[in-house]
LOKOLLO-827485 format. One line per 8 residues: number of its first residue (from 1); their letters; for each residue z, x, y of N, C-alpha, C. Coordinates in steps of 0.001 Angstrom, whole numbers, m for minus. Example, Ala and Ser with C-alpha at 12.3 -4.5 7.8 and 13.67 -1.06 7.14 Angstrom:
REM residues 2
1 = AS = 7800,13190,m5690,7800,12300,m4500,7800,13200,m3300; 7080,12850,m2250,7140,13670,m1060,7870,12900,30
This chain:
REM residues 377
1 = MRLSDFIV = 37176,m23396,m10106,36605,m22931,m8827,35347,m22108,m9095; 34330,m22427,m8326,33104,m21652,m8462,33312,m20235,m7918; 32575,m19311,m8469,32734,m17918,m8050,32396,m17742,m6585; 31366,m18446,m6106,30995,m18323,m4695,32133,m18774,m3791; 32820,m19863,m4176,33966,m20331,m3386,35119,m19332,m3456; 35321,m18769,m4632,36378,m17763,m4792,36112,m16553,m3892; 34860,m16138,m3785,34515,m14984,m2943,34847,m15278,m1493; 34504,m16490,m1022,34767,m16845,376,36261,m16879,654
9 = ESTGELVS = 37037,m17486,m249,38472,m17638,m27,39235,m16325,m190; 38711,m15413,m999,39452,m14180,m1320,38802,m12938,m726; 38028,m13111,339,37280,m11980,897,38188,m10807,1253; 39299,m11092,1912,40187,m10001,2321,40703,m9210,1140; 41153,m9894,103,41671,m9219,m1088,40573,m8433,m1783; 39377,m9013,m1863,38254,m8338,m2531,37829,m7085,m1763; 37823,m7177,m446,37431,m6017,362,38446,m4892,205; 39725,m5228,138,40750,m4199,m56,40569,m3502,m1398
17 = AFEQRAGS = 40291,m4287,m2443,40049,m3695,m3760,38793,m2835,m3750; 37793,m3312,m3018,36541,m2555,m2906,36780,m1211,m2228; 37572,m1197,m1156,37845,54,m441,38514,1075,m1356; 39399,610,m2196,40079,1529,m3105,39111,2104,m4132; 38155,1293,m4561,37190,1765,m5565,36104,2651,m4947; 35655,2271,m3755,34519,2980,m3151,34937,4241,m2430; 36139,4257,m1861,36528,5403,m1055,35734,5396,238; 35778,6480,955,35057,6593,2215,34494,7986,2354
25 = PAAAQKTP = 33155,8140,2276,32547,9460,2416,32896,10113,3753; 32840,11414,3774,33204,12157,4994,32378,11716,6186; 31110,11371,5943,30246,10970,7053,30791,9744,7761; 31404,8827,7008,31915,7605,7619,33072,7895,8562; 33808,8977,8320,34945,9305,9159,34502,9678,10575; 33247,10095,10712,32745,10509,12010,32171,9346,12806; 32092,8172,12186,31488,7030,12837,32504,6330,13733; 32244,6217,15042,33196,5587,15947,33186,4068,15784
33 = GTDMLRES = 34162,3391,16393,34164,1940,16392,34940,1380,15218; 34575,182,14789,35298,m518,13731,35087,157,12391; 35914,m275,11456,35832,259,10100,34562,m281,9453; 33500,531,9418,32204,46,8943,32245,m284,7457; 33088,413,6698,33156,150,5263,33658,m1273,5010; 34768,m1638,5654,35356,m2969,5457,34447,m4047,6044; 33921,m3816,7218,33118,m4822,7907,31846,m5157,7133; 31145,m4135,6681,29898,m4396,5966,30141,m4995,4587
41 = AAATLHAV = 31251,m4620,3946,31569,m5205,2644,31851,m6691,2784; 32590,m7082,3823,32879,m8495,4051,31601,m9274,4341; 30718,m8703,5160,29451,m9378,5480,28592,m9536,4228; 28570,m8496,3382,27784,m8570,2154,28330,m9642,1226; 29642,m9721,1066,30239,m10739,204,29918,m12144,714; 29998,m12331,2015,29685,m13642,2588,28232,m14016,2307; 27320,m13069,2500,25903,m13347,2266,25627,m13603,791; 26310,m12876,m95,26152,m13096,m1535,26611,m14496,m1908
49 = ALDMQAQP = 27730,m14935,m1339,28235,m16287,m1626,27240,m17343,m1180; 26637,m17164,4,25633,m18106,476,24426,m18130,m448; 24020,m16953,m912,22856,m16877,m1790,23135,m17557,m3130; 24352,m17407,m3625,24720,m18047,m4890,24737,m19572,m4752; 25167,m20049,m3592,25250,m21491,m3380,23892,m22120,m3119; 22929,m21311,m2664,21602,m21842,m2358,20865,m22138,m3652; 20374,m23340,m3788,19635,m23736,m4989,18506,m24656,m4541; 17237,m24239,m4714,16133,m25100,m4301,16216,m26470,m4962
57 = AGQDADAP = 15893,m27502,m4214,15971,m28874,m4721,15081,m29053,m5935; 15623,m29720,m6954,14830,m30041,m8142,14725,m28913,m9129; 15316,m27759,m8851,15205,m26635,m9781,16362,m26672,m10765; 16054,m26448,m12000,17072,m26460,m13048,17871,m25170,m12984; 19149,m25296,m12728,19975,m24098,m12587,20070,m23310,m13877; 19822,m23981,m15027,19912,m23283,m16306,18583,m22691,m16745; 17513,m22927,m15951,16203,m22384,m16336,16225,m20875,m16231; 15495,m20185,m17124,15463,m18717,m17072,14992,m18232,m15708
65 = HAHTEAAS = 15700,m17300,m15136,15332,m16650,m13868,15282,m17638,m12705; 15919,m18801,m12836,15832,m19797,m11771,16354,m19244,m10458; 17485,m18556,m10505,18077,m18069,m9262,17376,m16811,m8761; 16952,m15961,m9678,16284,m14720,m9283,14994,m15005,m8532; 14249,m16026,m8964,12975,m16325,m8330,13162,m16910,m6940; 14349,m17427,m6632,14608,m17990,m5311,15011,m16884,m4355; 14127,m15899,m4155,14469,m14717,m3359,14753,m15062,m1913; 14148,m16143,m1399,14352,m16512,6,15316,m17667,159
73 = AAPELLKV = 16091,m17977,m911,17015,m19101,m833,18035,m18895,283; 18503,m17679,452,19451,m17361,1521,18979,m16077,2198; 18084,m16187,3188,17528,m14989,3839,18593,m14080,4438; 19756,m14646,4726,20836,m13850,5314,21203,m12667,4429; 21069,m12848,3102,21422,m11779,2172,20548,m10551,2392; 19234,m10763,2505,18317,m9641,2705,18539,m8994,4075; 18833,m9829,5072,19077,m9288,6415,20317,m8400,6423; 21380,m8900,5807,22626,m8124,5761,22437,m6847,4967
81 = AGGHALAR = 21744,m6933,3822,21526,m5749,2985,20703,m4703,3715; 19657,m5149,4430,18837,m4201,5177,19602,m3528,6289; 20381,m4318,7045,21189,m3733,8113,22243,m2785,7575; 22823,m3158,6450,23830,m2302,5805,23220,m945,5443; 22020,m969,4877,21365,276,4458,21056,1169,5652; 20539,578,6740,20209,1381,7922,21471,1966,8562; 22562,1185,8568,23815,1710,9110,24323,2881,8286; 24209,2770,6967,24649,3858,6100,23768,5095,6302
89 = FNAGFTIH = 22472,4888,6436,21558,6016,6663,21908,6730,7969; 22110,5967,9022,22422,6564,10325,23779,7254,10337; 24684,6828,9453,26005,7445,9380,26033,8674,8483; 24905,8976,7837,24844,10168,7005,25172,9954,5547; 25224,8701,5105,25473,8437,3687,24248,8836,2869; 24448,9294,1650,23344,9524,730,23009,8219,22; 21851,8165,m599,21472,6954,m1325,22388,6736,m2531; 22924,7814,m3082,23869,7675,m4201,25151,6990,m3727
97 = QLVDEYRA = 25615,7333,m2536,26810,6695,m1996,26538,5224,m1678; 25332,4942,m1205,24962,3556,m924,24997,2710,m2195; 24368,3210,m3260,24348,2476,m4525,25760,2350,m5098; 26574,3392,m4927,27930,3363,m5465,28776,2288,m4795; 28486,1999,m3527,29212,917,m2858,28951,m425,m3528; 27704,m667,m3897,27388,m1931,m4578,28040,m1983,m5964; 28116,m832,m6623,28808,m789,m7917,30271,m1171,m7741; 30906,m582,m6719,32319,m871,m6481,32527,m2327,m6088
105 = LRASVARH = 31621,m2865,m5281,31738,m4256,m4866,31594,m5195,m6060; 30650,m4918,m6909,30427,m5731,m8101,31669,m5715,m9002; 32201,m4521,m9239,33360,m4392,m10130,34594,m5072,m9543; 34780,m4957,m8235,35956,m5547,m7605,35944,m7062,m7729; 34806,m7686,m7477,34712,m9142,m7568,34925,m9601,m9001; 34247,m8969,m9951,34350,m9397,m11349,35781,m9283,m11866; 36464,m8185,m11578,37814,m7968,m12101,38831,m8931,m11493; 38634,m9312,m10226,39593,m10201,m9582,39318,m11665,m9890
113 = WLPHGEAG = 38095,m11995,m10235,37785,m13398,m10481,38094,m13825,m11918; 37917,m12929,m12860,38075,m13297,m14273,39433,m13922,m14596; 40543,m13443,m14042,41836,m14045,m14390,42061,m15425,m13772; 41216,m15864,m12819,41434,m17121,m12123,40674,m18267,m12804; 41187,m19465,m12651,40480,m20659,m13083,40642,m20962,m14552; 40190,m22168,m14906,40296,m22623,m16285,38953,m23061,m16851; 37878,m22679,m16209,36552,m23106,m16660,36233,m22487,m18015; 35313,m23143,m18741,34909,m22641,m20047,34140,m21345,m19950
121 = DHERLAEL = 34054,m20641,m21068,33392,m19341,m21094,31941,m19425,m20640; 31223,m20449,m21071,29804,m20554,m20714,29625,m20697,m19206; 30434,m21515,m18585,30307,m21719,m17149,30664,m20461,m16378; 31706,m19790,m16816,32117,m18568,m16123,31078,m17474,m16286; 30465,m17417,m17464,29405,m16434,m17683,28201,m16726,m16785; 27860,m18017,m16651,26741,m18384,m15776,27022,m17993,m14332; 28265,m18181,m13873,28627,m17792,m12521,28498,m16281,m12319; 28926,m15521,m13311,28795,m14061,m13213,27341,m13628,m13181
129 = VRFNESID = 26517,m14316,m13973,25086,m13985,m13966,24495,m14217,m12584; 24831,m15347,m11978,24304,m15635,m10648,24826,m14625,m9619; 26077,m14250,m9747,26629,m13243,m8836,25877,m11915,m8972; 25648,m11487,m10198,24937,m10226,m10418,23510,m10284,m9903; 22868,m11448,m10033,21513,m11579,m9500,21505,m11422,m7985; 22472,m12024,m7316,22551,m11903,m5858,22851,m10466,m5439; 23771,m9833,m6132,24078,m8434,m5831,22840,m7553,m6050; 22105,m7807,m7125,20910,m7004,m7412,19849,m7186,m6338
137 = KALMEAVS = 19692,m8417,m5842,18729,m8635,m4765,19135,m7848,m3517; 20424,m7891,m3213,20910,m7136,m2051,20714,m5639,m2251; 21006,m5160,m3450,20862,m3737,m3734,19413,m3291,m3633; 18488,m4089,m4171,17066,m3739,m4090,16598,m3660,m2644; 17028,m4615,m1820,16651,m4601,m412,17262,m3397,302; 18513,m3085,m8,19174,m1950,633,18493,m636,287; 18175,m444,m991,17505,789,m1406,16124,890,m773; 15411,m240,m717,14083,m235,m108,14149,158,1364
145 = RYTEAVAH = 15069,m441,2103,15179,m125,3525,15661,1303,3741; 16560,1773,2895,17065,3145,3021,15934,4153,2801; 15147,3948,1734,14059,4894,1448,12988,4836,2530; 12744,3662,3106,11804,3570,4219,12311,4377,5415; 13601,4289,5675,14183,5043,6792,14076,6540,6548; 14323,6969,5316,14195,8393,4971,12760,8862,5165; 11793,8080,4678,10383,8461,4786,9949,8535,6245; 10386,7563,7054,10010,7569,8471,10614,8771,9193
153 = ARDTLIGV = 11884,9062,8901,12530,10218,9533,11839,11518,9131; 11491,11630,7843,10806,12824,7367,9448,12993,8041; 8674,11906,8108,7345,11992,8682,7398,12278,10175; 8383,11694,10849,8542,11980,12274,8905,13444,12499; 9797,13965,11663,10177,15376,11769,8973,16279,11548; 8171,15964,10539,6988,16772,10264,6033,16740,11451; 5853,15549,12032,4954,15439,13181,5443,16227,14375; 6726,16129,14677,7292,16868,15812,7204,18374,15557
161 = LGHDLRNP = 7522,18780,14331,7458,20199,13997,6041,20732,14146; 5071,19992,13594,3682,20435,13697,3221,20515,15135; 3598,19529,15944,3194,19524,17347,3805,20702,18101; 5092,20954,17879,5777,22009,18619,5364,23407,18174; 4832,23534,16973,4396,24844,16495,3084,25292,17119; 2327,24358,17664,987,24720,18155,1027,25687,19329; 1999,25521,20244,2042,26407,21412,2339,27861,21047; 3424,28155,20304,3647,29560,19940,2533,30110,19056
169 = LGSITMSA = 1953,29263,18225,864,29727,17370,m362,30088,18206; m608,29286,19239,m1722,29608,20140,m1511,30934,20848; m273,31222,21226,24,32503,21878,m216,33674,20929; 171,33511,19678,m62,34568,18683,m1554,34816,18519; m2320,33737,18426,m3772,33869,18239,m4417,34572,19424; m4085,34156,20634,m4686,34781,21828,m4293,36243,21947; m3045,36561,21606,m2614,37961,21676,m3368,38820,20676; m3571,38300,19462,m4315,39056,18453,m5769,39239,18874
177 = QYLLRTEG = m6370,38198,19448,m7754,38307,19921,m7858,39321,21054; m6866,39351,21930,m6855,40328,23023,m6794,41747,22473; m5943,41968,21478,m5833,43310,20898,m7146,43746,20253; m7818,42818,19588,m9078,43169,18926,m10171,43511,19926; m10055,43005,21153,m11049,43329,22185,m10684,44592,22959; m9497,45131,22705,m9045,46311,23432,m9715,47574,22892; m10229,48385,23778,m10882,49623,23366,m9840,50701,23063; m10227,51614,22202,m9395,52766,21897,m8348,52530,20832
185 = MQPAQTKA = m8405,51390,20164,m7424,51132,19104,m7758,51938,17861; m6746,52407,17182,m6923,53106,15925,m7307,52119,14823; m8002,52590,13773,m8404,51681,12686,m7229,50917,12087; m6100,51572,11915,m4937,50889,11344,m4444,49781,12276; m4523,50040,13596,m4099,49022,14549,m5050,47827,14550; m6332,48122,14460,m7329,47043,14391,m7132,46197,13142; m6862,46865,12023,m6637,46142,10773,m5395,45253,10872; m4334,45754,11499,m3108,44962,11651,m3357,43756,12554
193 = AFRVLSSA = m4097,43944,13640,m4398,42830,14549,m5235,41776,13833; m6171,42227,12995,m6980,41265,12249,m6117,40477,11270; m5140,41144,10646,m4241,40431,9731,m3446,39363,10480; m2973,39703,11684,m2228,38729,12483,m3113,37525,12807; m4357,37789,13204,m5280,36709,13555,m5599,35851,12334; m5810,36493,11194,m6114,35761,9961,m4938,34887,9537; m3731,35451,9627,m2545,34676,9255,m2321,33515,10224; m2559,33764,11508,m2410,32698,12496,m3402,31571,12231
201 = ERMRRMVE = m4601,31913,11786,m5600,30892,11477,m5159,30044,10292; m4591,30683,9273,m4089,29906,8135,m2950,28991,8567; m2074,29512,9440,m989,28681,9944,m1524,27514,10769; m2549,27782,11559,m3136,26703,12366,m3666,25586,11473; m4297,25954,10371,m4824,24950,9454,m3679,24123,8855; m2589,24798,8509,m1454,24064,7944,m829,23127,8969; m730,23570,10226,m186,22726,11272,m1066,21496,11479; m2382,21698,11513,m3290,20565,11671,m3184,19612,10490
209 = DLLDYTRT = m2999,20158,9291,m2818,19308,8113,m1535,18477,8245; m475,19108,8734,787,18385,8930,615,17235,9918; m75,17499,11018,m271,16458,12023,m1137,15324,11482; m2178,15668,10725,m3029,14630,10142,m2265,13805,9118; m1449,14478,8317,m644,13767,7325,298,12785,8011; 929,13233,9103,1866,12370,9812,1157,11155,10395; m48,11355,10925,m792,10216,11486,m1042,9146,10431; m1419,9572,9247,m1708,8595,8195,m433,7928,7712
217 = RLGKGLPV = 669,8674,7615,1917,8114,7108,2538,7143,8105; 2335,7365,9392,2901,6481,10403,1954,5352,10763; 894,5185,9981,3,4040,10142,m1050,4183,11214; m1205,5371,11775,m2177,5543,12851,m3575,5850,12324; m3666,6386,11115,m4968,6735,10562,m5531,7985,11210; m6514,8590,10556,m7144,9779,11115,m8143,9376,12196; m8028,9951,13389,m9011,9623,14434,m10368,10234,14105; m11410,9431,14152,m12777,9882,13891,m13634,9489,15092
225 = RRAPVHLE = m14330,10464,15653,m15193,10222,16811,m16634,10507,16407; m17338,9444,16078,m18726,9591,15641,m19633,9885,16837; m20614,10723,16588,m21620,11059,17600,m22829,11640,16861; m24018,11542,17452,m25198,12143,16807,m24991,13653,16649; m25194,14154,15443,m24956,15569,15187,m25845,16047,14050; m26272,17302,14138,m26964,17944,13030,m25928,18773,12286; m25688,18435,11032,m24535,18982,10336,m24721,20396,9802; m25926,20860,9589,m26083,22162,8939,m25382,23279,9693
233 = PVLRQAVE = m25595,23451,11009,m24886,24543,11690,m23369,24330,11725; m22929,23080,11780,m21495,22799,11808,m20848,23199,10486; m21452,22795,9378,m20899,23107,8072,m21060,24590,7739; m22152,25187,8194,m22353,26612,7924,m21288,27446,8635; m20902,27037,9835,m19847,27762,10542,m18528,27673,9780; m18235,26492,9202,m17005,26336,8418,m17018,27271,7215; m18173,27410,6572,m18295,28301,5417,m18108,29755,5844; m18702,30129,6972,m18599,31511,7440,m17156,31875,7801
241 = ELEALHPG = m16412,30920,8355,m15012,31196,8677,m14203,31475,7410; m14491,30734,6345,m13775,30959,5089,m14221,32263,4431; m15487,32633,4604,m15943,33926,4077,m15203,35072,4754; m14921,34918,6059,m14188,35958,6774,m12738,36039,6294; m12157,34888,5947,m10781,34874,5459,m10676,35350,4019; m11752,35192,3236,m11764,35577,1818,m12986,36466,1553; m12955,37693,2063,m14133,38564,1950,m14526,38891,513; m13610,38717,m438,m13942,39033,m1820,m14573,37893,m2584
249 = RSLALRCS = m14726,36723,m1967,m15274,35561,m2662,m16697,35271,m2213; m17491,34769,m3151,m18878,34407,m2871,m18966,32898,m2661; m19424,32501,m1467,m19602,31086,m1137,m21096,30841,m933; m21691,30008,m1774,m23136,29762,m1746,m23409,28379,m1184; m23875,28323,74,m24192,27057,728,m25681,26781,640; m26035,25597,150,m27435,25191,67,m27575,23811,694; m28435,23708,1703,m28650,22449,2415,m30071,21957,2173; m30223,20670,2054,m31543,20078,1849,m31555,18671,2417
257 = GELEGSFD = m32760,18174,2688,m32897,16811,3189,m32563,16691,4660; m32419,15465,5096,m32133,15156,6488,m30626,15181,6730; m30176,16099,7578,m28746,16286,7802,m28299,15821,9182; m29119,15025,9839,m28714,14454,11115,m28168,13047,10905; m27207,12672,11746,m26634,11339,11636,m25483,11169,12587; m24831,10023,12495,m23672,9731,13339,m22408,10078,12562; m21845,11238,12860,m20653,11725,12162,m19688,12341,13167; m18469,12561,12709,m17534,13414,13431,m17691,14805,12822
265 = GARLAQML = m18457,15659,13478,m18772,16961,12917,m17546,17808,12656; m16592,17787,13574,m15383,18601,13404,m14585,18135,12181; m14501,16831,11981,m13770,16315,10830,m14476,16665,9520; m15786,16569,9490,m16489,16911,8260,m16395,18404,7968; m16369,19224,9011,m16154,20657,8801,m14758,20901,8226; m13773,20155,8705,m12407,20258,8175,m12373,19816,6713; m13048,18715,6403,m13091,18234,5021,m13710,19275,4104; m14854,19844,4526,m15519,20858,3710,m14639,22085,3545
273 = SNLISNAI = m13972,22494,4625,m13082,23654,4552,m11954,23418,3557; m11392,22209,3543,m10307,21904,2602,m10798,21943,1163; m11994,21403,921,m12532,21390,m439,m12858,22803,m921; m13404,23617,m31,m13730,25000,m407,m12439,25793,m647; m11442,25611,220,m10165,26314,45,m9538,25962,m1299; m9631,24698,m1681,m9113,24280,m2986,m9863,24968,m4120; m11199,25066,m3981,m12005,25726,m5009,m11659,27211,m5109; m11418,27847,m3958,m11055,29265,m3958,m9705,29479,m4635
281 = QHGDGASP = m8746,28612,m4347,m7398,28772,m4887,m7341,28517,m6382; m8119,27567,m6871,m8001,27157,m8269,m9137,27653,m9156; m10231,28090,m8559,m11390,28467,m9355,m11380,29909,m9816; m12365,30238,m10594,m12546,31588,m11116,m13011,32504,m9989; m12203,33526,m9692,m12536,34417,m8589,m13793,35222,m8792; m14238,35365,m10035,m15448,36141,m10308,m16710,35305,m10189; m16585,34002,m10040,m17742,33111,m9942,m17870,32566,m8529; m19095,32308,m8074,m19272,31771,m6724,m18807,30329,m6622
289 = VDILVDGA = m18471,29940,m5412,m18218,28535,m5107,m19525,27967,m4550; m20057,26962,m5194,m21319,26353,m4774,m21045,25167,m3860; m21717,25171,m2709,m21595,24069,m1752,m22980,23474,m1565; m23162,22242,m1972,m24453,21564,m1896,m24362,20425,m899; m25253,20431,86,m25302,19381,1104,m26701,18794,1078; m26791,17485,853,m28101,16846,715,m28111,15524,1471; m29110,15350,2321,m29265,14100,3048,m30472,13346,2537; m30245,12142,2043,m31333,11330,1500,m31120,9891,1925
297 = DDTLAITV = m32187,9269,2461,m32125,7881,2906,m30977,7697,3889; m30067,6775,3576,m28963,6490,4491,m27657,7130,4052; m27742,8111,3165,m26529,8707,2591,m26536,10216,2726; m25369,10757,2995,m25183,12202,2989,m24270,12552,1819; m24682,13514,1018,m23894,13924,m147,m23455,15376,34; m22156,15613,m160,m21597,16966,m89,m20851,17222,m1392; m21200,18321,m2069,m20553,18665,m3341,m20046,20093,m3279; m18808,20295,m3673,m18215,21633,m3773,m17852,21835,m5239
305 = RNQGPPIP = m18430,22895,m5849,m18246,23116,m7279,m17740,24533,m7523; m16781,24654,m8459,m16281,25977,m8842,m16114,26036,m10349; m16143,27239,m10892,m15880,27462,m12310,m14403,27780,m12500; m13937,27563,m13700,m12535,27820,m13995,m11996,26758,m14926; m10708,26809,m15232,m10118,25821,m16144,m10333,24408,m15614; m10743,23466,m16459,m10943,22095,m15995,m9622,21415,m15662; m9689,20461,m14776,m8508,19670,m14428,m8324,18593,m15490; m7174,18532,m16169,m6971,17521,m17209,m7188,16108,m16669
313 = AALHAQIF = m7735,15246,m17511,m8021,13874,m17090,m6769,13159,m16612; m5606,13502,m17169,m4358,12838,m16783,m3981,13114,m15331; m4523,14203,m14760,m4195,14550,m13375,m5186,13994,m12370; m6304,13444,m12836,m7343,12992,m11911,m6821,11912,m10966; m5990,11015,m11479,m5528,9898,m10655,m4571,10340,m9552; m3917,11495,m9710,m2927,11918,m8726,m3343,13151,m7947; m4544,13651,m8177,m4954,14906,m7563,m5044,14818,m6040; m5263,13589,m5511,m5392,13423,m4067,m4076,13020,m3406
321 = RPLLRNAA = m2993,12988,m4178,m1705,12626,m3591,m1232,13712,m2630; m617,13332,m1500,m159,14346,m545,1039,15124,m1073; 1156,16362,m609,2283,17237,m930,2413,17496,m2419; 1302,17423,m3147,1301,17708,m4578,648,19059,m4775; 1454,20079,m5067,936,21443,m5194,916,21868,m6648; m80,22697,m6975,m166,23330,m8290,m249,22318,m9435; m815,21151,m9154,m959,20154,m10219,m2068,20552,m11180; m3111,21175,m10644,m4250,21537,m11475,m4079,22953,m12023
329 = PRASNSVA = m4627,23231,m13210,m4553,24594,m13747,m5345,25550,m12878; m4916,26791,m12851,m5556,27785,m11991,m6068,28930,m12851; m7248,29427,m12493,m7803,30570,m13205,m6917,31789,m12994; m6923,32696,m13962,m6030,33857,m13907,m6343,34770,m12729; m7590,34789,m12269,m7958,35655,m11148,m8240,34856,m9884; m7613,33688,m9758,m7789,32882,m8561,m6809,33341,m7490; m6926,32733,m6300,m6086,33101,m5168,m4833,32231,m5167; m3677,32832,m4937,m2431,32067,m4873,m2485,31082,m3711
337 = SSGLGLGL = m1925,29918,m3924,m1959,28867,m2908,m1080,29229,m1717; m1627,29014,m510,m847,29226,709,m800,27952,1541; m1184,26820,920,m1212,25558,1640,9,24716,1353; m58,23470,1819,1068,22558,1700,806,21440,705; m319,21484,7,m646,20402,m900,m1202,19190,m180; m1817,19407,1001,m2365,18307,1790,m3886,18336,1876; m4507,19419,1417,m5935,19603,1632,m6794,18501,1039; m6587,18186,m244,m7399,17165,m894,m7087,15778,m343
345 = FIAREIAR = m5823,15528,m37,m5454,14241,543,m6176,14014,1867; m6186,15027,2727,m6837,14878,4028,m8345,14805,3866; m8909,15541,2918,m10343,15449,2660,m10719,14017,2279; m9917,13395,1419,m10202,12016,1031,m10075,11073,2228; m9058,11287,3074,m8873,10412,4231,m10025,10554,5220; m10564,11761,5381,m11708,11950,6275,m12923,11224,5722; m13147,11321,4404,m14261,10607,3785,m14098,9101,3989; m12908,8586,3769,m12663,7148,3936,m12853,6725,5388
353 = AHGGQIRL = m12420,7569,6342,m12565,7227,7756,m14030,7122,8161; m14909,7784,7417,m16357,7701,7655,m17000,6594,6824; m16189,5808,6117,m16737,4760,5277,m17277,5268,3959; m16885,6484,3570,m17386,7079,2335,m16330,7168,1262; m16636,7933,236,m15709,8107,m881,m15877,9503,m1466; m14892,9934,m2228,m14909,11251,m2848,m14589,11097,m4329; m15298,11862,m5161,m15140,11739,m6614,m14911,13118,m7220; m14066,13143,m8235,m13761,14381,m8955,m14392,14347,m10337
361 = DSSDEAGT = m15066,15431,m10695,m15586,15628,m12054,m15178,17020,m12512; m14690,17122,m13734,m14220,18416,m14212,m14390,18517,m15720; m15015,19624,m16154,m15202,19865,m17586,m15371,21361,m17809; m15228,21787,m19064,m15418,23204,m19403,m16835,23643,m19116; m17812,22790,m19410,m19216,23161,m19292,m19696,23210,m17838; m19379,22164,m17062,m19928,22056,m15705,m18987,22564,m14632; m17752,22892,m14976,m16795,23316,m13972,m16176,22117,m13272; m15580,22365,m12121,m14919,21312,m11344,m15683,21084,m10061
369 = SFSVQLPR = m15990,19833,m9777,m16724,19517,m8546,m16097,18314,m7852; m16040,18392,m6528,m15648,17271,m5687,m16890,16827,m4929; m17288,15585,m5141,m18519,15061,m4554,m18185,13968,m3546; m18719,14124,m2343,m18464,13182,m1259,m19769,12453,m933; m19681,11134,m848,m20805,10310,m437,m20455,9639,888; m21286,9866,1910,m21009,9327,3238,m22205,8527,3738; m22005,7347,4303,m23092,6637,4956,m23494,7388,6214; m24788,7390,6517,m25264,8175,7658,m24769,7588,8980
377 = R = m24541,6284,9011,m24072,5627,10239,m22967,4641,9907
């Protein structure tokens, strides 16, 4: 008897053995309706049997990887595996519990099938190989769908959190601004109100970073609204805001060339602010941060340079990854990071949304610089 036929005929016995091996996580006990553990195991076994029986016409069953390459031979397997993974995710199973179910299913089938039949060792081994290939395909699909569900849930949570934080944060900002305009405040009170306003501004930047990150992760992309703009006053305001937040740091802005063009000024100010904040956090606090803006021909170039320990070449490829904090070495007198590890990622996305690119250069001699090249239109 072929293993696929044995699976179909012995499904009930195999599922019972599987239940004993897999157990039932506490989360499953809270799930109403039918026994999801037994039901999904039976569906998976049926789909595995179909996948094992599927063999493309003219393909040599003994050829290396013949069955593995036939990934679409029985599409039902991938459908069942994906649905199984989403059901487990919604029921509160961990990915470890999901993988453990496939381990238990594999072991249950192998142990119950080996004592049956009189086929030769080579044939039985080939059947087991095909069974394991089908199980592996199902497992890969299940893990893929589970991790996609986790990522989507995480990104949705981040987006909702960022959106809902804006209202109370706006109230804090307006209250602090009101206090600063109030006459008769003592110096200590004025200083405290300024601290509240400064902290609220940092929080606002983090919230905006969260919302931008969520847009990119959910496939919406960063919204860019191009319009004719002269960038020097826009970028200078961004620099002045950071000077107010970091009164002990020297920020040297130098503009040259033609700085008018079709850009989203607010987005470019955000990009520049993120690059400068990164330079402040990681650079040498005793050295100025140089910001060079140059417009030539049809290109706008923005460079932010700081002194300090160079970023190792091994980190260059991952420096723009989201939620990656403290990857680069930091100077001993630099500012501790208060961000989420999204600044460089969002800076790169803003450059890309404008049809441009951003490049990192870092060495002991020249320091670390992020250079952005943007088309004027």
